[in-house]
C-alpha positions as CSV (number, residue, x, y, z in Angstrom):
1,M,47.8,68.4,13.7
2,K,45.6,66.1,15.7
3,L,41.9,65.8,14.9
4,G,39.3,65.3,17.4
5,D,36.7,62.4,17.1
6,G,34.1,64.9,16.0
7,A,36.4,66.6,13.3
8,F,37.5,63.1,12.0
9,A,33.9,61.8,11.8
10,L,32.9,64.9,9.8
11,L,35.8,64.4,7.2
12,L,34.6,60.8,6.7
13,T,31.0,62.0,6.1
14,L,31.7,64.9,3.8
15,P,32.4,62.8,0.6
16,G,29.0,60.9,1.2
17,F,27.3,64.2,2.0
18,A,28.5,65.9,-1.1
19,L,27.5,63.0,-3.3
20,L,24.0,63.2,-1.7
21,C,23.6,66.8,-2.3
22,A,24.8,66.4,-5.9
23,V,22.8,63.5,-6.9
24,V,19.7,63.9,-4.7
25,V,19.3,67.1,-2.8
26,Y,20.0,69.7,-5.6
27,P,17.7,68.0,-8.4
28,L,15.0,67.5,-5.9
29,V,15.0,71.2,-4.9
30,S,15.5,72.3,-8.4
31,A,12.5,70.2,-9.4
32,L,10.4,71.5,-6.7
33,V,11.3,75.1,-7.4
34,S,10.0,74.7,-10.9
35,A,6.6,74.3,-9.6
36,F,6.4,78.1,-9.1
37,F,7.5,78.8,-12.7
38,E,6.2,78.5,-16.2
39,E,9.0,76.4,-17.5
40,S,9.2,74.1,-20.6
41,L,11.6,71.7,-22.2
42,L,10.7,73.3,-25.6
43,Y,12.2,76.8,-25.0
44,P,14.6,78.1,-22.5
45,G,14.0,80.5,-19.8
46,R,11.1,80.5,-17.2
47,D,8.7,83.0,-15.8
48,F,7.5,83.3,-12.0
49,V,3.9,82.3,-11.7
50,G,3.4,81.8,-8.1
51,L,0.8,79.2,-7.2
52,D,-0.8,79.2,-10.4
53,N,0.8,75.8,-11.4
54,I,-0.4,74.2,-8.1
55,T,-4.0,75.7,-8.3
56,A,-4.2,74.3,-11.9
57,V,-3.2,71.0,-10.8
58,L,-5.5,71.0,-7.9
59,S,-8.5,72.0,-10.2
60,G,-7.7,69.4,-12.8
61,D,-7.7,65.6,-12.4
62,F,-5.9,65.7,-9.2
63,L,-8.4,63.8,-7.2
64,R,-8.8,61.2,-9.8
65,L,-5.2,60.7,-9.9
66,L,-5.0,60.4,-6.2
67,G,-7.8,57.9,-6.2
68,Q,-5.9,55.8,-8.8
69,T,-2.7,56.0,-6.8
70,M,-4.4,55.0,-3.6
71,T,-6.2,52.1,-5.3
72,F,-3.0,50.9,-6.7
73,T,-1.1,51.5,-3.4
74,V,-3.8,49.7,-1.1
75,G,-4.3,46.8,-3.5
76,T,-0.4,46.2,-3.8
77,T,0.0,46.5,0.0
78,L,-2.8,44.3,1.3
79,L,-2.6,41.5,-1.4
80,P,1.2,40.9,-0.8
81,F,0.5,41.1,3.0
82,I,-2.0,38.4,2.8
83,I,-0.2,36.1,0.7
84,G,3.1,36.7,2.4
85,F,1.6,36.2,5.9
86,G,-0.1,33.0,4.8
87,L,3.2,31.5,3.3
88,A,5.2,32.7,6.4
89,L,2.7,30.8,8.6
90,A,3.1,27.8,6.5
91,L,6.9,27.8,6.2
92,N,6.9,28.3,9.9
93,T,5.9,24.8,10.6
94,K,7.7,21.6,10.1
95,I,6.6,21.2,6.5
96,K,9.0,19.1,4.2
97,G,11.4,21.2,2.0
98,A,10.8,24.5,4.1
99,K,14.3,25.8,3.4
100,A,14.1,25.0,-0.2
101,L,10.8,26.7,-0.5
102,R,11.9,29.8,1.3
103,G,14.7,30.1,-1.4
104,L,12.2,29.5,-4.3
105,M,9.6,32.0,-2.9
106,L,12.3,34.8,-3.1
107,I,12.8,34.6,-6.8
108,P,10.0,37.1,-7.7
109,W,11.6,39.6,-5.3
110,L,15.1,39.1,-7.1
111,V,13.7,39.8,-10.6
112,P,14.1,43.3,-11.8
113,G,10.9,45.2,-12.3
114,V,11.3,45.7,-15.9
115,V,11.6,42.0,-16.4
116,V,8.5,41.2,-14.2
117,S,6.7,43.7,-16.5
118,F,7.6,41.8,-19.5
119,L,6.7,38.5,-17.9
120,W,3.2,39.7,-17.0
121,M,2.8,41.5,-20.3
122,W,3.1,38.0,-22.0
123,I,0.9,36.4,-19.5
124,F,-2.0,39.2,-20.1
125,N,-1.4,39.3,-24.0
126,A,-4.7,39.3,-25.8
127,N,-3.7,37.0,-28.6
128,Y,-1.3,34.4,-27.1
129,G,-1.3,35.1,-23.3
130,V,-1.1,32.1,-20.8
131,L,-4.1,33.5,-18.7
132,N,-6.6,33.7,-21.8
133,A,-5.5,30.1,-22.8
134,L,-5.9,29.0,-19.3
135,L,-9.4,30.6,-18.8
136,E,-10.5,29.6,-22.1
137,G,-9.6,26.0,-21.5
138,L,-11.6,25.9,-18.1
139,G,-14.5,27.4,-20.0
140,A,-14.5,30.7,-17.9
141,I,-14.3,33.1,-20.9
142,G,-15.6,32.6,-24.4
143,A,-13.0,34.6,-26.2
144,P,-9.6,36.2,-25.5
145,Q,-9.6,39.2,-23.3
146,A,-7.4,42.4,-23.7
147,W,-6.6,42.7,-19.9
148,L,-4.2,45.5,-20.4
149,A,-6.2,47.5,-23.0
150,H,-9.4,47.7,-21.2
151,P,-9.9,50.4,-18.3
152,D,-11.9,48.0,-16.0
153,T,-9.1,45.3,-16.0
154,A,-5.8,47.1,-16.7
155,M,-5.6,48.3,-13.0
156,V,-6.2,44.9,-11.6
157,A,-3.7,43.3,-14.0
158,V,-0.9,45.9,-12.7
159,I,-1.8,45.2,-9.0
160,V,-1.5,41.5,-9.8
161,A,1.9,41.8,-11.3
162,K,3.2,44.1,-8.5
163,T,1.8,41.8,-5.9
164,W,3.7,39.0,-7.5
165,Q,7.0,40.8,-7.1
166,S,6.2,42.1,-3.5
167,F,5.0,39.3,-1.6
168,P,8.4,37.5,-0.9
169,W,9.6,40.4,1.1
170,M,6.6,40.6,3.2
171,M,7.0,36.7,3.7
172,V,10.5,37.0,4.7
173,M,9.9,39.9,7.3
174,L,6.9,38.2,8.8
175,L,8.6,34.9,8.9
176,A,11.5,36.4,10.8
177,G,9.0,37.7,13.3
178,L,7.2,34.5,13.8
179,Q,10.5,32.8,14.6
180,T,10.8,35.2,17.6
181,V,7.7,34.0,19.1
182,P,8.4,31.6,22.0
183,P,7.1,28.2,21.4
184,E,6.4,27.9,24.9
185,L,3.4,30.2,24.6
186,Y,1.9,27.9,22.0
187,E,2.5,24.9,24.1
188,A,0.9,26.3,27.3
189,A,-2.2,27.7,25.1
190,E,-2.6,24.2,23.7
191,V,-2.6,22.5,27.0
192,D,-5.3,25.1,28.1
193,G,-7.3,23.9,25.2
194,A,-6.9,26.9,22.8
195,G,-7.4,25.9,19.1
196,V,-5.3,26.9,15.9
197,V,-7.4,30.2,15.5
198,R,-7.5,31.1,19.1
199,R,-3.7,30.7,19.3
200,F,-3.2,32.7,16.1
201,A,-5.5,35.5,17.3
202,S,-4.3,35.7,21.1
203,I,-0.6,34.8,20.6
204,T,0.7,35.2,16.9
205,V,-1.0,38.6,16.0
206,P,-0.3,40.5,19.4
207,H,3.3,39.4,19.1
208,L,3.7,40.5,15.6
209,R,1.7,43.6,15.8
210,G,4.9,45.9,15.6
211,I,6.4,44.4,12.7
212,I,2.9,44.0,10.8
213,G,2.6,47.8,11.2
214,L,6.0,48.7,10.0
215,V,5.9,46.2,7.1
216,I,2.6,47.5,5.9
217,L,3.5,51.1,6.3
218,L,6.8,50.6,4.7
219,E,5.5,48.7,1.6
220,F,2.7,51.4,1.3
221,I,5.4,54.2,1.1
222,W,7.1,52.4,-1.7
223,N,4.2,51.5,-3.7
224,F,2.8,55.2,-3.3
225,Q,5.9,56.1,-5.5
226,H,6.2,52.9,-7.7
227,F,6.9,53.6,-11.3
228,D,8.5,50.8,-13.5
229,I,5.9,48.1,-13.5
230,I,3.0,50.5,-14.4
231,Y,4.8,52.5,-17.0
232,V,6.1,49.2,-18.8
233,L,2.8,47.4,-18.6
234,T,0.5,50.2,-19.5
235,G,2.2,53.5,-19.7
236,G,-0.6,54.9,-17.6
237,G,-3.3,53.8,-20.0
238,P,-5.7,52.8,-21.2
239,A,-7.3,56.5,-21.2
240,G,-5.2,57.1,-18.2
241,S,-7.0,54.5,-16.1
242,T,-3.6,53.4,-14.5
243,H,-1.9,56.7,-14.1
244,T,-0.5,57.2,-10.7
245,F,1.3,60.2,-9.4
246,A,4.9,58.7,-10.5
247,T,3.8,58.1,-14.2
248,A,1.8,61.4,-14.4
249,V,4.9,63.4,-13.2
250,Y,7.1,61.6,-15.8
251,D,4.4,62.1,-18.7
252,T,3.8,65.8,-17.7
253,A,7.7,66.5,-18.0
254,F,9.0,64.5,-20.7
255,R,5.7,63.9,-22.9
256,G,4.0,67.3,-22.2
257,F,7.3,69.0,-21.8
258,D,5.9,71.2,-19.1
259,L,8.3,71.2,-16.2
260,G,6.2,73.8,-14.1
261,M,3.1,71.6,-14.0
262,A,5.3,68.5,-13.4
263,G,7.0,70.3,-10.5
264,A,3.7,71.3,-9.1
265,L,2.4,67.8,-9.2
266,G,5.6,66.3,-7.7
267,L,5.3,69.0,-4.9
268,L,1.9,67.8,-3.8
269,W,3.0,64.2,-4.3
270,M,5.9,64.8,-2.0
271,L,3.7,66.5,0.6
272,L,1.5,63.5,0.9
273,L,4.6,61.2,0.8
274,G,6.0,63.2,3.8
275,I,2.9,62.4,5.8
276,L,3.6,58.8,5.4
277,V,7.2,59.1,6.1
278,V,6.4,60.8,9.4
279,L,4.1,58.0,10.3
280,Y,6.7,55.4,9.4
281,I,9.3,57.1,11.6
282,H,6.8,57.4,14.6
283,F,5.9,53.7,14.4
284,S,9.6,52.8,13.9
285,E,10.5,54.7,17.0
286,K,7.5,53.2,18.8
287,G,8.7,49.5,17.8
288,E,12.1,50.2,19.1
289,K,10.9,51.3,22.5
C-alpha cells in the first residue's frame, strides 16, 4: 500500500504529537479544569464550585502579586537588555580579544538556574557574603546587610541574580543583528559629519528595531513565568515580597495543598501570558514581512 505525502507526514508527526498531549496538553488542561472545583491534595474527590475560586483569587492578593510579577519581569528584561546592548556594541568593534570575550560572556547563560541561585545566595549572604565585604571595605555600609531577608532589598537582589544570567542571551542576539548592518552606511554617515551618537540613533537603532522588539518581548514572556532563581533565593519571601505568579501557584498547590485555588491562579496567569504570546506572534510575523 502506497502512502501519500500527507499521510506519511502525519505518521511521522503522530509520536511527537502523542508525547506532547501526554506530557503537556493533558496535565495543563487537567490543572486548568481544577480551577472550577474545590480540590485538595489532603483528601480525595472534588466538588464543583464554578467561578468561586477565580473570584476568591481576584478579591485576594491578586493585584499585589501582579505588581510584584511585573516588577520582576520588567526589571529582568530591561537591565539585561541595557547591559547586553552595551556589550554587543563594544564587541562589534575591533577591540582586542573580542572573540575570546564573546565566549567568556556566555558563561552566565550556560550555568543552570539553581547553580546561579546558590552562587548569588553566597554573594548576598549576611555573614560571609562577598557583597557585604566589598561594601564594608569601601565604607558604603557600616554593618553587614541581610539583602535576601529584607522586603526592601530582596526583590532587587533577585532581579540582579536573574539579570546576570540573562544578559548574555541578549548580547548574542543583538550582536548578531549589529553584524548585519552594512558598514557602508556608517562610512557614508561619517563622511557627512555624523558623530557616534548620531550614527547610533539614525542607523543602528532603526536597523535593529525589529530584533530589539522581538528580543525584549521574548525575554519578557520568559521572565513572566520564571521560577527557579526566585524560589531558590527567597522562596517568595520575606513576607511574600518576592512572590510571583510562578511561585504563588507552586506554594498554593504544594504547600497549601489547595489545587482549586492554584488552578484558578494558574488560569488567570495563563490568560495574561496568552496576551503576551499573541503580541510575540504578531511582532514575529511583522518582522518576517
